[in-house]
C-alpha positions as CSV (number, residue, x, y, z in Angstrom):
1,M,0.0,0.0,0.0
2,S,1.4,3.4,-1.0
3,Y,2.1,6.1,1.6
4,R,-0.5,8.9,1.7
5,S,0.6,12.2,3.1
6,R,-1.3,13.5,6.0
7,R,-0.5,17.2,5.2
8,A,-3.8,17.7,3.5
9,E,-5.6,16.3,6.5
10,Q,-3.8,18.7,8.8
11,E,-4.2,21.8,6.6
12,P,-7.1,23.2,8.7
13,L,-5.0,22.9,11.8
14,R,-2.0,24.4,10.0
15,R,-4.1,27.3,8.8
16,R,-5.5,28.0,12.3
17,L,-2.0,27.7,13.8
18,R,-0.7,30.3,11.3
19,E,-3.7,32.6,12.1
20,L,-3.1,32.4,15.9
21,A,0.6,33.0,15.4
22,A,-0.2,36.1,13.3
23,V,-2.4,37.5,16.0
24,R,-0.3,36.4,19.0
25,V,3.0,37.9,17.7
26,G,5.9,36.5,19.8
27,A,3.9,33.6,21.1
28,G,5.7,30.3,21.5
29,Y,4.3,26.9,20.5
30,Q,3.3,26.1,24.1
31,L,0.9,29.1,24.3
32,L,-0.4,28.4,20.8
33,H,-1.0,24.7,21.8
34,T,-3.0,25.9,24.8
35,L,-5.1,28.3,22.7
36,L,-5.9,25.5,20.2
37,K,-7.0,23.2,23.1
38,M,-9.2,26.0,24.4
39,E,-10.8,26.1,20.9
40,G,-11.4,22.4,21.0
41,W,-8.7,21.0,18.7
42,P,-7.8,17.5,19.9
43,V,-4.0,17.8,19.5
44,N,-1.0,17.2,21.7
45,H,1.9,19.5,22.2
46,K,4.3,17.3,20.1
47,R,2.3,17.7,17.0
48,I,1.9,21.4,17.5
49,Y,5.7,21.8,18.0
50,R,6.3,19.9,14.8
51,L,3.9,22.0,12.8
52,Y,5.2,25.1,14.4
53,R,8.7,24.3,13.2
54,E,7.5,23.2,9.7
55,E,5.6,26.4,9.2
56,G,8.6,28.5,10.2
57,L,6.9,30.1,13.2
58,G,9.7,29.6,15.7
59,L,11.5,32.8,16.9
60,K,15.2,32.9,17.3
61,R,16.1,34.9,20.4
62,R,19.6,35.8,21.5
63,K,20.5,34.6,24.9
64,K,21.7,37.4,27.0
65,R,24.7,36.8,29.3
66,R,23.6,37.5,32.8
67,R,26.1,39.4,35.0
68,R,26.2,38.0,38.5
69,S,26.1,40.7,41.2
70,A,28.1,40.4,44.4
71,A,25.3,42.2,46.2
72,E,23.2,40.2,48.5
73,R,19.6,39.6,47.2
74,V,16.8,40.6,49.5
75,G,13.9,38.3,49.2
76,V,10.4,39.6,48.6
77,S,7.6,37.6,50.1
78,V,5.3,36.0,47.5
79,A,1.6,37.1,47.5
80,T,-0.8,34.4,48.5
81,R,-4.1,36.0,47.7
82,P,-5.6,38.7,45.4
83,N,-5.1,42.3,46.5
84,Q,-2.3,41.4,48.9
85,R,0.2,43.2,46.7
86,W,0.0,45.3,43.6
87,A,3.0,46.4,41.6
88,M,3.3,49.5,39.4
89,D,5.9,51.0,37.1
90,F,6.2,53.3,34.1
91,M,6.9,52.5,30.4
92,H,8.0,55.0,27.7
93,D,7.0,55.2,24.1
94,T,6.5,57.8,21.3
95,L,3.7,58.8,19.0
96,Y,4.3,58.7,15.2
97,D,5.4,62.4,15.3
98,G,8.0,61.8,17.9
99,R,6.1,63.2,20.9
100,K,6.7,61.1,24.0
101,L,4.1,59.2,26.0
102,R,4.3,57.4,29.3
103,V,2.3,54.3,30.3
104,L,1.5,53.5,33.9
105,T,1.2,49.7,34.4
106,V,-0.3,48.3,37.5
107,I,-0.7,44.5,38.2
108,D,-1.9,42.2,40.9
109,T,1.2,40.1,41.6
110,F,-0.9,37.1,42.7
111,T,-3.5,36.9,39.9
112,R,-1.1,38.5,37.3
113,E,-4.1,40.6,36.3
114,C,-3.3,43.9,34.5
115,L,-5.3,46.4,36.6
116,A,-4.2,49.5,34.7
117,L,-2.5,50.3,31.4
118,E,-2.8,54.1,31.4
119,A,-1.3,56.2,28.7
120,R,-0.7,60.0,29.2
121,R,1.8,62.6,28.0
122,S,3.0,62.9,31.6
123,F,2.3,61.8,35.1
124,S,2.6,63.5,38.5
125,G,2.2,61.9,41.9
126,A,-1.3,63.3,42.1
127,S,-2.3,61.7,38.7
128,V,-0.9,58.3,39.8
129,A,-2.9,58.6,43.0
130,E,-6.0,59.4,40.8
131,V,-5.5,56.2,38.8
132,L,-5.0,54.1,42.0
133,D,-8.2,55.6,43.5
134,G,-10.1,54.3,40.4
135,L,-8.6,50.9,40.8
136,V,-9.5,50.7,44.5
137,S,-13.1,51.5,43.7
138,L,-13.1,48.5,41.2
139,Y,-11.0,45.9,43.1
140,G,-10.8,47.1,46.7
141,K,-7.8,48.1,48.6
142,P,-4.5,46.3,48.3
143,E,-2.4,45.7,51.4
144,A,0.7,47.1,49.7
145,V,1.9,48.5,46.4
146,Q,5.4,47.7,45.1
147,C,7.2,50.4,43.1
148,D,10.6,51.9,42.3
149,Q,11.8,55.2,43.8
150,G,10.8,57.4,40.9
151,T,9.8,61.0,41.8
152,E,6.0,60.3,41.1
153,F,6.0,57.4,43.5
154,T,8.0,59.1,46.3
155,S,6.0,62.4,46.0
156,V,4.0,64.0,48.8
157,A,0.8,63.3,46.9
158,M,1.5,59.5,47.0
159,D,2.5,59.7,50.7
160,L,-0.8,61.3,51.5
161,W,-2.7,58.8,49.4
162,A,-1.0,55.8,51.1
163,F,-1.6,57.3,54.5
164,A,-5.3,58.1,53.9
165,N,-5.9,54.6,52.5
166,Q,-3.7,52.8,55.0
167,I,-1.8,51.1,52.2
168,S,2.0,50.4,52.4
169,L,4.3,51.6,49.7
170,L,7.1,49.1,49.2
171,F,10.0,50.8,47.4
172,S,12.5,48.8,45.4
173,R,16.2,49.3,46.1
174,P,18.0,51.7,43.7
175,G,19.4,49.8,40.7
176,T,17.6,46.5,41.5
177,P,14.7,46.0,39.1
178,G,14.6,42.4,40.3
179,D,12.8,43.7,43.5
180,N,9.8,44.3,41.3
181,A,10.4,41.3,39.0
182,R,6.7,40.5,38.3
183,N,6.0,44.0,37.0
184,E,9.3,44.1,35.0
185,A,8.3,40.8,33.3
186,F,4.8,42.1,32.5
187,N,6.3,45.3,31.1
188,G,8.5,43.2,28.8
189,L,5.4,41.4,27.6
190,V,3.6,44.7,26.8
191,R,6.6,45.9,24.9
192,R,6.9,42.7,22.8
193,E,3.3,42.0,22.1
194,C,1.8,45.5,21.9
195,L,4.0,48.6,21.8
196,T,6.5,47.4,19.2
197,H,3.7,46.5,16.8
198,H,1.9,49.9,16.8
199,Y,2.5,53.4,15.7
200,F,0.1,55.6,17.6
201,L,-1.2,58.7,15.8
202,D,-2.4,60.3,19.0
203,M,-3.1,59.7,22.7
204,S,-6.7,58.5,22.1
205,E,-5.5,55.8,19.7
206,A,-2.8,54.7,22.2
207,A,-5.4,54.5,25.0
208,A,-7.8,52.4,22.8
209,V,-5.1,50.0,21.7
210,L,-3.8,49.6,25.2
211,H,-7.3,49.0,26.6
212,S,-8.0,46.4,24.0
213,W,-4.7,44.6,24.7
214,K,-5.4,44.7,28.5
215,E,-8.8,43.1,28.1
216,D,-7.4,40.4,25.8
217,Y,-4.5,39.7,28.3
218,N,-6.8,39.4,31.3
219,N,-9.6,37.4,29.7
220,Q,-8.2,35.5,26.7
221,R,-4.5,34.9,27.1
222,P,-3.7,31.8,29.1
223,H,-0.8,32.3,31.6
224,G,1.8,29.5,32.0
225,S,2.4,30.2,35.7
226,L,-1.3,30.2,36.4
227,G,-1.9,26.6,35.3
228,K,-2.7,27.9,31.8
229,L,-5.7,29.8,33.0
230,T,-6.2,33.4,32.1
231,P,-5.7,35.9,35.0
232,A,-9.5,36.5,35.2
233,Q,-10.1,32.8,35.4
234,Y,-7.5,32.4,38.0
235,R,-9.0,35.1,40.2
236,A,-12.5,33.6,39.8
237,R,-11.2,30.1,40.7
238,W,-9.5,31.4,43.7
239,S,-12.6,33.2,44.8
240,D,-14.7,30.0,44.4
241,L,-12.3,27.9,46.4
242,N,-11.9,30.5,49.2
243,D,-15.5,31.7,49.5
244,P,-17.1,30.1,52.6
245,D,-20.4,30.1,50.8
246,G,-18.9,28.8,47.6
247,P,-19.7,25.5,45.8
248,Q,-17.1,23.5,47.6
249,N,-19.2,23.7,50.8
250,V,-22.4,22.6,49.1
251,S,-23.2,19.0,49.9
């Protein structure tokens, strides 16, 4: 019996894999495999890896040599529930005409949710506090907020906000971005998957694109460190398991 190629049989899968890779720019085969499973494709990761390579979708990334510091690392306790610790930082980008914009990123370090992805021409301590007030009204108060020692975060306005809300500000040590590693990793993702692929005509377009990316990240993009759940699913599951009136106590 002559051999019959299975390529034609797999063409719908190949086509969908290419479509997902075009939308999820920078995604590896593991994320694409998870997305396909969520859509109902009965495939294992080995087949997706093979097709991923055959379709030329793999990304070659240069490995950076890490310089080891002689400074002692100070451990940061890991959050064990939502709203225990938020983390915030700034990113920088430009509009098409060269004007600068800043993006304030705020995440929940436990659920990995993006709480804010706010673009403005500039920020002050008062405007950062304004954004945080809006987040508190949506999510409740965090116990602490991790940030670097930028002038906006160390301002009098932020001190007053933290005191009024009884929220601790945890400042990273100068020159040690690893103290705020979760936020640094998230910022890298925003840079790779959003900012590098868009030229914003104005602030309104930047705000719209960032809002759309934020909603997709929280609700559609599975996260490897969350058991391949989305951040929103992870928060919902945690709430179900830890709610005394939840389904686990129903006989």
